[in-house]
N, C-alpha and C positions, 0 to 999 in steps of 0.2 A: 379670558384670563389664562386658560390652559395653553393657548397658542403662544402667549408672551412668555410664560414660564418655560415651555418647551424650547422656545428660541433662545432664551437666556441660558438654559442648561447646555444646549448645543454650542453656544458661543463659548461658554466656559470650557467645554470639552475641546473645542478647537484651539483655544489658547493654551491649554495644558499639553495638547499634542505638539504644538509648535515649540513650546518650552522644552519638551523632551528632546526634540531634534536639535535645539540650541545647546542643550547639555551634551548631547552626543558629539556635536561639532566641536565643542570646547575640549572634550576628552580626547578626540582625535588630534586636534591641534596641539594639545599638551604633549603628545608623544614625540613630535618634532620640536625643534628649537625655534619657535616663531619669533619674528621681530616684534617686540612688545609694543611698539608705537604704531603698528599697522592699524588702521581704523577698524577692520573686521575683528582683529584680535582684541582690541580694546573694548569693542562692543560686546563680544562674547564674555569677557571677564567681568565687565561692568554689570551685565544682565544676570549672570549666574552666581557671582560671588556673594551677594546678600543671602542667598539660600544655602550655598555650599559652606560658607565660612562658619556659621554656628554649628553645623554638623561636624565639621572638621575639628572643632574644639572638643566635641564629645567623643568622636570616634577617631582615634589616631590611625595613621597609615599602617597597614599590615604588610610586613616585609618590604617596606618602601613603596607599596602600592596604595594609592588613594582610592578607597572604595565608596566615598561619599556620592559621586555621581550615580553609581548604581543604586544606592539606597534612595536617593531622591527620585530617581526614575521609578523605582518600586512603589514609593509612596504616591507618586502621581498616578500610577496605574491603579492603585487601590482607590484613590479618590475618584478616578474616572469610572471604575466599576460601581462604586456607590452611587454616583450620579446617574448611571444607566439604570441601575435598579430602582432608584427613586423615580425616574421618569416612567419606567414600566409600571411600577406599583401604583403611583398616584395619578398619572396622566392618561393612562390607557383605559382606566375603568371609570 
């Protein structure tokens, strides 16, 4: 049972890491004026918008800069840290 739970936690950690890179890619693409119908741009917006849009309603841009990607990345890092601590605490002993 420990092996399955450890594998599940590592899988979630992997997905969160990939999602962080997707958010970073979207932030970098937003600095240039991308063609909105390009498949990569559409994928990045479609995958990240459900997470970023609710935060954007709560946290407005500061001086015209959208900080919601940084906040989401911070939240993901906190979740990953909690998962690592959970794995160390419960699965190592």
